[in-house]
C-alpha positions as CSV (number, residue, x, y, z in Angstrom):
1,X,17.2,-11.2,2.2
2,X,19.0,-10.4,5.5
3,X,17.3,-11.6,8.7
4,X,14.8,-9.0,9.8
5,X,15.6,-7.3,13.1
6,X,12.5,-5.8,14.7
7,X,12.4,-2.4,16.2
8,X,12.7,-2.2,20.0
9,X,9.4,-0.5,20.6
10,X,8.4,-2.2,23.8
11,X,11.3,-2.2,26.3
12,X,10.7,1.5,27.2
13,X,7.6,0.3,29.1
14,X,9.9,-1.3,31.7
15,X,10.6,2.1,33.2
16,X,6.9,2.5,34.0
17,X,6.1,-1.1,35.0
18,X,5.3,-1.4,38.7
19,X,4.7,2.4,39.0
20,X,2.2,3.3,36.3
21,X,0.9,-0.2,35.5
22,X,1.3,-3.8,36.7
23,X,1.3,-7.0,34.6
24,X,2.4,-7.6,31.0
25,X,0.8,-4.6,29.4
26,X,-0.9,-1.4,30.5
27,X,-4.6,-0.8,30.0
28,X,-5.6,1.9,27.5
29,X,-6.0,4.5,30.2
30,X,-2.6,3.6,31.7
31,X,-1.1,3.8,28.2
32,X,-2.5,7.3,27.8
33,X,-1.3,8.4,31.2
34,X,2.2,7.2,30.3
35,X,2.2,9.2,27.1
36,X,0.9,12.3,28.8
37,X,3.7,12.0,31.3
38,X,6.3,11.7,28.5
39,X,4.9,14.4,26.1
40,X,2.5,16.6,28.0
41,X,2.8,19.6,25.6
42,X,2.9,17.9,22.3
43,X,-0.2,18.3,20.0
44,X,-2.6,15.4,20.6
45,X,-5.9,15.9,18.8
46,X,-6.4,18.4,15.9
47,X,-9.1,19.2,13.3
48,X,-10.1,22.0,11.1
49,X,-13.7,22.3,12.2
50,X,-13.5,25.6,14.1
51,X,-15.3,28.7,13.0
52,X,-14.8,29.2,9.3
53,X,-12.6,26.1,9.1
54,X,-10.2,27.3,11.8
55,X,-7.8,24.8,13.3
56,X,-8.7,23.3,16.7
57,X,-6.0,21.6,18.7
58,X,-5.5,20.0,22.2
59,X,-2.1,19.1,23.7
60,X,-1.8,15.8,25.5
61,X,-2.1,17.6,28.8
62,X,-5.3,19.4,27.7
63,X,-6.8,16.2,26.3
64,X,-6.3,14.4,29.6
65,X,-8.0,17.2,31.4
66,X,-11.1,16.9,29.2
67,X,-11.0,13.1,29.4
68,X,-10.9,13.1,33.2
69,X,-13.8,15.6,33.4
70,X,-15.9,13.4,31.1
71,X,-14.9,10.3,33.0
72,X,-15.8,11.9,36.3
73,X,-19.1,13.1,34.9
74,X,-19.9,9.5,33.7
75,X,-19.0,8.1,37.1
76,X,-21.0,10.7,38.9
77,X,-24.0,9.7,36.7
78,X,-23.9,6.1,37.6
79,X,-21.5,4.5,35.1
80,X,-19.8,1.4,36.6
81,X,-17.5,-1.3,35.5
82,X,-19.0,-3.4,32.8
83,X,-21.5,-0.8,31.6
84,X,-21.5,0.0,28.0
85,X,-21.2,3.4,26.3
86,X,-22.1,3.8,22.7
87,X,-20.5,6.5,20.4
88,X,-21.4,7.2,16.8
89,X,-20.1,10.1,14.7
90,X,-17.7,11.3,12.2
91,X,-14.0,11.5,13.1
92,X,-13.4,14.2,15.7
93,X,-11.6,15.0,18.9
94,X,-14.9,14.7,20.7
95,X,-15.3,11.1,19.5
96,X,-11.8,10.3,20.6
97,X,-12.1,11.8,24.1
98,X,-15.5,10.1,24.8
99,X,-13.8,6.8,23.8
100,X,-10.9,7.2,26.2
101,X,-13.1,8.7,29.0
102,X,-15.4,5.7,28.8
103,X,-12.5,3.4,29.5
104,X,-11.2,5.7,32.3
105,X,-14.7,5.3,33.9
106,X,-14.3,1.5,33.7
107,X,-17.0,1.1,31.0
108,X,-16.9,-0.8,27.7
109,X,-17.1,1.5,24.6
110,X,-19.2,0.5,21.6
111,X,-18.2,2.5,18.5
112,X,-21.0,2.4,15.9
113,X,-20.8,3.2,12.2
114,X,-22.1,6.7,11.7
115,X,-23.2,5.9,8.1
116,X,-25.7,3.3,9.2
117,X,-29.4,4.0,8.8
118,X,-31.5,4.8,11.8
119,X,-33.1,1.3,11.9
120,X,-29.7,-0.3,11.8
121,X,-28.4,1.8,14.6
122,X,-31.5,1.1,16.6
123,X,-30.9,-2.6,16.2
124,X,-27.2,-2.4,17.3
125,X,-28.2,-0.2,20.3
126,X,-30.8,-2.7,21.3
127,X,-28.1,-5.4,21.2
128,X,-25.4,-3.3,23.0
129,X,-27.7,-2.0,25.8
130,X,-25.6,1.1,26.5
131,X,-26.2,3.4,29.5
132,X,-25.2,6.5,27.4
133,X,-25.2,7.2,23.7
134,X,-23.0,10.0,22.3
135,X,-24.0,10.9,18.7
136,X,-23.3,13.5,16.0
137,X,-25.7,16.4,15.5
138,X,-27.1,15.1,12.3
139,X,-28.6,12.1,14.1
140,X,-29.0,13.6,17.5
141,X,-32.6,14.7,17.3
142,X,-33.9,11.3,16.1
143,X,-32.5,9.6,19.2
144,X,-33.0,12.5,21.7
145,X,-36.7,12.7,20.9
146,X,-37.3,8.9,21.4
147,X,-38.1,7.2,24.6
148,X,-34.9,5.2,24.9
149,X,-33.5,3.2,27.8
150,X,-30.2,5.1,27.4
151,X,-29.4,8.8,27.8
152,X,-28.5,10.6,24.6
153,X,-25.7,13.3,24.4
154,X,-24.1,15.2,21.6
155,X,-20.7,15.4,20.0
156,X,-21.6,18.7,18.5
157,X,-21.5,22.2,20.3
158,X,-24.9,23.1,18.8
159,X,-26.6,21.0,21.5
160,X,-25.6,23.3,24.4
161,X,-25.6,21.5,27.7
162,X,-25.9,18.2,26.0
163,X,-22.6,18.8,24.3
164,X,-19.9,16.6,25.8
165,X,-17.4,19.5,26.2
166,X,-20.1,21.5,28.1
167,X,-20.4,19.1,30.9
168,X,-20.0,20.9,34.3
169,X,-16.7,20.4,36.0
170,X,-16.8,17.5,38.4
171,X,-15.0,16.7,41.5
172,X,-12.6,14.0,40.3
173,X,-14.3,10.7,41.0
174,X,-12.3,7.8,42.4
175,X,-12.0,5.6,39.4
176,X,-11.1,2.0,40.0
177,X,-8.3,0.7,37.8
178,X,-9.5,-1.5,34.9
179,X,-8.2,-5.0,34.7
180,X,-6.1,-5.8,31.6
181,X,-8.5,-8.6,30.6
182,X,-11.7,-6.5,31.0
183,X,-13.6,-5.9,27.7
184,X,-12.5,-2.4,26.4
185,X,-14.5,-2.3,23.2
186,X,-17.2,-4.1,21.4
187,X,-16.9,-3.6,17.6
188,X,-19.7,-4.5,15.4
189,X,-18.4,-5.9,12.2
190,X,-19.5,-3.9,9.1
191,X,-19.5,-7.1,7.2
192,X,-19.3,-7.4,3.4
193,X,-21.5,-10.4,3.9
194,X,-23.8,-11.5,6.8
195,X,-25.1,-10.0,10.0
196,X,-22.8,-7.8,12.1
197,X,-21.2,-9.6,15.1
198,X,-20.1,-7.8,18.2
199,X,-16.4,-8.5,18.5
200,X,-15.2,-8.2,22.2
201,X,-11.7,-6.8,22.5
202,X,-10.0,-6.5,25.9
203,X,-7.5,-3.9,27.0
204,X,-4.8,-6.7,26.6
205,X,-6.0,-7.3,23.0
206,X,-5.8,-3.6,22.0
207,X,-2.7,-2.5,23.8
208,X,-0.5,-5.5,23.0
209,X,-1.4,-5.2,19.3
210,X,-0.6,-1.5,19.4
211,X,2.9,-2.0,20.7
212,X,3.7,-5.2,18.9
213,X,2.8,-3.7,15.5
214,X,5.5,-1.1,16.1
215,X,8.2,-3.8,16.0
216,X,7.6,-3.8,12.2
217,X,7.2,-0.1,11.7
218,X,8.9,2.7,13.6
219,X,6.4,5.4,14.7
220,X,7.9,8.7,16.1
221,X,6.4,11.2,18.6
222,X,6.9,13.8,15.9
223,X,4.6,12.0,13.5
224,X,1.3,13.4,12.4
225,X,-1.4,10.8,11.6
226,X,-4.4,11.6,9.3
227,X,-7.6,10.0,10.5
228,X,-9.3,9.9,7.2
229,X,-11.1,6.5,7.4
230,X,-13.8,6.1,10.1
231,X,-12.3,5.4,13.4
232,X,-15.1,3.2,14.6
233,X,-13.5,0.5,12.4
234,X,-10.8,-1.7,14.1
235,X,-8.3,-0.9,11.4
236,X,-8.3,2.9,11.9
237,X,-9.0,2.7,15.6
238,X,-5.8,0.8,16.2
239,X,-3.5,1.8,13.3
240,X,-4.2,5.5,13.7
241,X,-5.9,6.3,17.0
242,X,-4.3,4.0,19.5
243,X,-0.9,3.9,17.7
244,X,-0.7,7.7,17.8
245,X,-1.6,8.1,21.5
246,X,0.8,5.3,22.4
247,X,3.9,7.2,21.2
248,X,2.8,10.9,21.6
249,X,2.1,11.6,18.0
250,X,-0.6,14.0,16.7
251,X,-3.8,13.0,15.1
252,X,-5.5,15.2,12.5
253,X,-9.2,14.2,12.2
254,X,-11.0,14.3,8.8
255,X,-14.8,14.4,8.7
256,X,-15.1,14.1,5.0
257,X,-13.4,12.4,2.0
258,X,-14.2,15.3,-0.3
259,X,-11.0,15.7,-2.4
260,X,-10.5,19.4,-2.0
261,X,-10.9,19.3,1.8
262,X,-8.7,16.2,2.1
263,X,-5.9,17.9,0.1
264,X,-6.2,21.0,2.2
265,X,-5.9,19.0,5.5
266,X,-3.0,16.8,4.2
267,X,-1.1,20.0,3.3
268,X,-1.9,22.2,6.3
269,X,-1.7,19.3,8.8
270,X,1.8,18.4,7.5
271,X,0.7,14.8,7.6
272,X,3.5,12.2,7.9
273,X,1.4,9.0,8.4
274,X,-1.3,8.3,5.9
275,X,-3.5,5.3,6.4
276,X,-5.9,4.2,3.7
277,X,-7.6,1.4,1.8
278,X,-6.6,0.2,-1.7
279,X,-9.3,2.5,-3.4
280,X,-7.7,5.6,-1.9
281,X,-4.1,4.7,-2.9
282,X,-5.3,3.6,-6.4
283,X,-6.9,7.0,-7.0
284,X,-3.9,8.9,-5.7
285,X,-1.5,6.9,-7.8
286,X,-3.6,7.2,-10.9
287,X,-3.8,11.0,-10.5
288,X,0.0,11.3,-10.1
289,X,0.6,9.1,-13.1
290,X,-1.7,11.2,-15.2
291,X,0.2,14.3,-14.1
292,X,3.5,12.7,-15.1
293,X,2.2,11.6,-18.5
294,X,1.0,15.2,-19.1
295,X,4.7,16.3,-19.1
296,X,5.2,14.5,-22.4
297,X,6.6,11.0,-23.3
298,X,10.3,11.9,-23.0
299,X,10.0,13.4,-19.5
300,X,7.6,10.6,-18.5
301,X,10.1,8.0,-19.7
302,X,13.0,9.6,-17.7
303,X,10.8,9.7,-14.6
304,X,9.9,6.0,-14.9
305,X,13.5,5.1,-15.4
306,X,14.5,7.0,-12.2
307,X,11.6,5.5,-10.3
308,X,12.7,1.9,-11.3
309,X,16.3,2.7,-10.3
310,X,15.0,4.2,-7.0
311,X,13.0,1.0,-6.3
312,X,16.0,-1.2,-7.0
313,X,18.2,0.8,-4.8
314,X,15.7,0.8,-1.9
315,X,15.2,-2.9,-2.1
316,X,19.0,-3.4,-2.0
317,X,19.9,-0.8,0.6
318,X,16.7,0.2,2.5
319,X,16.7,3.9,1.4
320,X,15.4,5.8,-1.6
321,X,18.1,8.0,-3.3
322,X,15.6,10.1,-5.4
323,X,12.9,11.0,-2.8
324,X,13.9,14.7,-3.1
325,X,13.6,14.5,-6.9
326,X,10.0,13.3,-6.7
327,X,9.0,15.8,-4.0
328,X,7.5,18.4,-6.3
329,X,5.3,15.7,-7.9
330,X,4.2,14.5,-4.4
331,X,3.7,18.0,-3.2
332,X,1.3,18.6,-6.1
333,X,-0.7,15.7,-4.8
334,X,-0.5,17.1,-1.2
335,X,1.5,14.1,0.0
336,X,5.0,15.5,0.0
337,X,5.3,15.3,3.8
338,X,4.2,11.7,4.0
339,X,6.8,9.5,5.6
340,X,4.9,6.2,5.8
341,X,1.7,5.2,4.0
342,X,-0.2,2.2,5.4
343,X,-2.6,0.2,3.4
344,X,-5.1,-2.4,4.8
345,X,-8.7,-3.4,4.7
346,X,-8.3,-5.3,1.5
347,X,-5.8,-6.6,-1.1
348,X,-3.6,-4.1,-2.9
349,X,-2.2,-4.6,-6.4
350,X,1.5,-5.3,-6.5
351,X,2.0,-2.5,-9.0
352,X,0.5,0.1,-6.6
353,X,2.6,-1.1,-3.7
354,X,5.7,-0.8,-6.0
355,X,4.7,2.6,-7.3
356,X,4.8,4.3,-3.8
357,X,8.1,2.7,-2.9
358,X,9.4,3.9,-6.3
359,X,8.4,7.5,-5.3
360,X,10.4,7.2,-2.1
361,X,7.4,6.7,0.3
362,X,7.8,3.9,2.8
363,X,4.6,1.9,1.9
364,X,3.4,-0.6,4.5
365,X,0.9,-3.3,3.7
366,X,-0.7,-5.2,6.6
367,X,-3.2,-7.9,7.3
368,X,-5.6,-8.6,10.0
369,X,-9.3,-8.9,11.0
370,X,-11.5,-7.1,13.6
371,X,-11.3,-10.3,15.6
372,X,-7.5,-9.9,15.8
373,X,-7.5,-6.3,17.1
374,X,-6.8,-6.2,14.0
375,X,-3.1,-6.3,12.9
376,X,-1.3,-9.7,12.8
377,X,1.1,-9.1,9.9
378,X,3.0,-6.1,8.5
379,X,5.5,-5.7,5.8
380,X,8.6,-4.2,7.5
381,X,9.6,-1.0,5.6
382,X,13.2,-2.0,5.2
383,X,12.5,-5.7,4.3
384,X,9.2,-5.7,2.5
385,X,8.1,-8.3,0.0
386,X,5.8,-6.9,-2.7
387,X,3.9,-10.1,-3.1
388,X,3.2,-10.4,0.6
389,X,0.8,-8.7,3.1
390,X,3.5,-8.8,5.6
391,X,5.6,-10.8,8.1
392,X,3.5,-12.1,11.0
393,X,4.6,-11.2,14.5
394,X,6.7,-14.3,15.1
395,X,8.0,-13.4,18.5
396,X,4.6,-12.5,19.9
397,X,2.0,-14.8,18.4
398,X,1.5,-18.1,16.5
399,X,0.3,-18.6,12.9
400,X,-0.2,-21.8,10.9
401,X,-1.7,-22.9,7.7
402,X,-4.4,-25.5,8.3
403,X,-4.6,-28.5,5.9
404,X,-2.6,-26.9,3.1
405,X,-3.2,-28.2,-0.5
406,X,-0.5,-29.2,-2.9
407,X,0.4,-25.5,-3.4
408,X,0.7,-25.0,0.4
409,X,-2.5,-22.9,0.5
410,X,-4.9,-23.5,3.4
411,X,-6.9,-21.6,6.0
412,X,-4.9,-19.2,8.2
413,X,-5.1,-20.1,12.0
414,X,-3.7,-17.8,14.7
415,X,-3.1,-17.6,18.4
416,X,-1.9,-14.6,20.5
417,X,-2.7,-11.8,22.9
418,X,-4.4,-9.8,20.1
419,X,-7.1,-12.5,19.4
420,X,-10.6,-11.5,20.6
421,X,-12.4,-12.6,23.6
422,X,-15.4,-13.7,21.5
423,X,-18.6,-12.4,20.0
424,X,-20.9,-10.5,22.3
425,X,-23.8,-12.7,23.5
426,X,-23.2,-15.1,20.6
427,X,-21.5,-18.2,22.2
428,X,-22.5,-20.5,19.3
429,X,-20.9,-18.2,16.7
430,X,-17.8,-17.8,18.9
431,X,-17.4,-21.6,19.1
432,X,-17.5,-21.9,15.3
433,X,-14.4,-19.8,14.9
434,X,-12.2,-21.4,17.5
435,X,-10.7,-24.9,17.5
436,X,-10.8,-27.0,20.6
437,X,-7.2,-26.2,21.3
438,X,-7.7,-22.5,21.0
439,X,-6.7,-21.6,17.4
440,X,-8.7,-18.8,15.8
441,X,-9.9,-19.6,12.3
442,X,-9.6,-16.5,10.2
443,X,-11.6,-17.8,7.2
444,X,-8.8,-16.5,4.9
445,X,-6.7,-18.7,2.7
446,X,-3.0,-18.2,2.2
447,X,0.5,-19.6,2.6
448,X,3.7,-18.8,4.5
449,X,7.2,-18.6,3.1
450,X,10.4,-19.7,4.9
451,X,10.8,-16.2,6.4
452,X,7.2,-16.2,7.8
453,X,5.9,-13.7,5.3
454,X,2.2,-14.3,4.6
455,X,0.7,-14.5,1.1
456,X,-3.1,-14.2,0.8
457,X,-5.2,-16.1,-1.7
458,X,-8.7,-15.0,-0.7
459,X,-11.6,-15.7,1.6
460,X,-12.6,-19.3,1.9
461,X,-16.3,-18.5,1.6
462,X,-15.7,-16.6,-1.7
463,X,-13.6,-19.3,-3.4
464,X,-15.0,-20.5,-6.8
465,X,-14.3,-24.0,-8.1
466,X,-14.2,-24.1,-12.0
467,X,-15.2,-27.0,-14.2
468,X,-11.5,-28.1,-14.4
469,X,-11.3,-28.3,-10.6
470,X,-9.3,-25.1,-10.2
471,X,-9.7,-23.0,-7.1
472,X,-10.3,-19.3,-8.1
473,X,-10.2,-16.5,-5.6
474,X,-12.1,-13.5,-6.8
475,X,-10.0,-11.1,-4.8
476,X,-6.9,-12.0,-6.9
477,X,-8.7,-11.2,-10.1
478,X,-10.2,-8.0,-8.8
479,X,-6.7,-6.8,-7.8
480,X,-5.7,-7.0,-11.4
481,X,-8.1,-4.1,-12.2
482,X,-7.0,-1.7,-9.5
483,X,-5.1,0.7,-11.8
484,X,-7.6,0.5,-14.7
485,X,-9.0,4.0,-14.7
486,X,-12.1,3.2,-16.7
487,X,-13.4,0.9,-13.8
488,X,-14.6,2.4,-10.5
489,X,-15.9,-0.8,-8.9
490,X,-15.6,-4.5,-9.8
491,X,-16.7,-7.7,-8.1
492,X,-16.1,-11.2,-9.5
493,X,-18.4,-14.1,-9.0
494,X,-19.1,-17.5,-10.5
495,X,-22.0,-18.3,-12.8
496,X,-23.4,-21.5,-14.3
497,X,-22.2,-21.4,-17.9
498,X,-23.7,-24.8,-18.9
499,X,-26.8,-26.0,-17.2
500,X,-26.4,-29.6,-18.4
501,X,-22.9,-30.0,-16.9
502,X,-23.4,-27.2,-14.3
503,X,-19.9,-26.0,-15.2
504,X,-19.0,-22.7,-13.5
505,X,-17.2,-19.8,-15.1
506,X,-16.5,-16.2,-14.0
507,X,-18.4,-13.0,-14.5
508,X,-17.5,-9.5,-13.5
509,X,-20.0,-6.9,-12.3
510,X,-18.5,-3.6,-13.2
511,X,-19.4,0.0,-12.4
512,X,-17.6,2.3,-14.8
513,X,-15.7,5.4,-13.7
514,X,-16.7,9.0,-14.2
515,X,-13.4,9.4,-16.1
516,X,-14.7,6.9,-18.8
517,X,-17.9,8.9,-19.4
518,X,-15.9,12.2,-19.6
519,X,-13.5,10.6,-22.2
520,X,-16.4,9.3,-24.3
521,X,-18.2,12.7,-23.9
522,X,-21.4,11.2,-22.7
523,X,-23.5,11.6,-19.6
524,X,-23.9,8.8,-17.1
525,X,-27.6,9.6,-17.1
526,X,-27.9,8.9,-20.8
527,X,-29.7,5.6,-21.0
528,X,-29.8,5.4,-24.7
529,X,-28.6,2.1,-26.4
530,X,-25.8,3.9,-28.3
531,X,-24.3,5.3,-25.1
532,X,-24.7,2.0,-23.3
533,X,-22.9,0.1,-26.1
534,X,-20.1,2.6,-26.2
535,X,-19.4,2.1,-22.5
536,X,-19.7,-1.7,-22.8
537,X,-17.2,-1.8,-25.7
538,X,-14.7,0.2,-23.6
539,X,-15.2,-2.0,-20.5
540,X,-15.0,-5.2,-22.6
541,X,-11.6,-4.0,-24.0
542,X,-10.3,-3.4,-20.5
543,X,-11.4,-6.9,-19.4
544,X,-9.8,-8.5,-22.5
545,X,-6.5,-6.7,-21.8
546,X,-6.5,-7.9,-18.2
547,X,-7.6,-11.4,-19.2
548,X,-4.3,-11.8,-21.2
549,X,-2.4,-11.4,-17.9
550,X,-4.4,-14.0,-16.1
551,X,-4.3,-17.7,-16.1
552,X,-6.8,-19.3,-18.4
553,X,-8.9,-20.6,-15.5
554,X,-9.0,-17.1,-14.0
555,X,-10.3,-15.3,-17.1
556,X,-13.6,-13.5,-17.1
557,X,-16.0,-14.8,-19.7
558,X,-19.0,-12.6,-19.0
559,X,-19.5,-9.0,-17.9
560,X,-22.4,-6.9,-16.7
561,X,-22.0,-3.1,-16.7
562,X,-23.9,-1.7,-13.8
563,X,-25.9,1.5,-13.9
564,X,-25.7,2.0,-10.1
565,X,-22.7,1.6,-7.9
566,X,-22.3,-1.5,-5.7
567,X,-23.0,-1.0,-2.0
568,X,-19.9,-0.4,0.1
569,X,-18.9,-0.4,3.7
570,X,-17.6,2.8,5.3
571,X,-14.0,1.4,4.8
572,X,-14.7,1.4,1.0
573,X,-15.0,-2.4,0.6
574,X,-17.6,-3.7,-1.9
575,X,-20.3,-5.7,-0.2
576,X,-20.6,-9.1,-1.8
577,X,-24.4,-9.3,-1.8
578,X,-25.3,-8.1,-5.3
579,X,-28.6,-9.4,-6.6
580,X,-29.8,-9.0,-10.1
């Protein structure tokens, strides 16, 4: 592989240094000001939530006007540097402009998961101690009717004068410039395990990671991002929201993952940048493959041959010769305009990664954590490695593998401008994840190749040690099931197979897909023994098929077919807290 040459995505800032910002990086408000200056009339924020599903859109100039009015209103109502402003709601231009306006006012924004229960939100609000709380209409009444120490306002026009866009025009308040190292956001981790922690990210953390990530992936002002996943999460917040506004791209906000609505917005929004998690891309790929197979075995065979040739050509020369050939197939799935697809938030099967590249879509897999803003590795589109989660940002950060074993696998440690300030009001927890000399301990296991591409093995806390002393990472096994259409959810865990020797083997907790029940012509609600046995036989057959591809020590020896789905985070990751 030729040496990778990063995109020059940062030097343009030199023209604004000393005039629009000072120091190494601009703050988030300064970054937005620069973009407005460059592209005032380009579309900025768009959704399809107007009357009868009509399109709403703001240019960058119009967005800045709204942001400044909200920021001035906040300042006029007592918001000062260091105050916290909480926001919770589905993806929307209102959410985005409250976020930016809070930073213009010098405050710290606390985005909260809209899917949390009232009690969970109450707990996080008590911890965050915000001065204002902006919330969607569906939860507005609950908080507005309570005696709270914070003022409650709405992200929905139904609430009249409490609606953020109905704030009276304000004389522009003198807003002091934020310091680059002030805390911009506190993100409470969703956590597949454990209690949420408030991750403190500075302007330096967020802005540096925004621009550095672009050295591995060229983002254009003409791009249109689709904000499908919740933007309170670090992954979407940076890889969609902040990336888009850093270059002058458009963001189309989605409030629902309903398939018909999503397909409509992908098509009408002419989306070029699609960010998702493995589950989303698995479902899209499975649907496309079903459509190809429906054309008959001969046509399907020809298409697979062309796809394989296309992949070989792209690996060798960096371009796909048959993208136009597959356009009709992609158009049918409403992704014909997609230029780059970005996957994060969990491991992706190699076969899925390969599939999208075969179809001519530049598919980017990345790696990071909320604590790292979050991106610290990306697969460059012209020099990707299918087995890797990406090349770490060698010129801008440090990464090392701590205490590697005989296979080179150890815990991933990092240093850099994107690493968090710490956990909010949790100094003991902060100390646990940093070494004395300043390395952040990710808790993930992996290894680096000679070209600084990172290969993940799994989470250290999830690792299972078998009787033979083999380390098993459940994530690797779960990845092997990603394109198995009969399985909707799977989580792998250890169990004691022999109480005398306490030897540990692997079991899979599996929630079958709707497609399996349709194929068997039975109802999911049918709890009869015959129906249960039919489902279990099919699931067992899938497990046995996958087991043949796994190493003997990785094979599943026991399954449990679940009647209810496993609990998931809003970024569609299964929570590893299942109790029988």
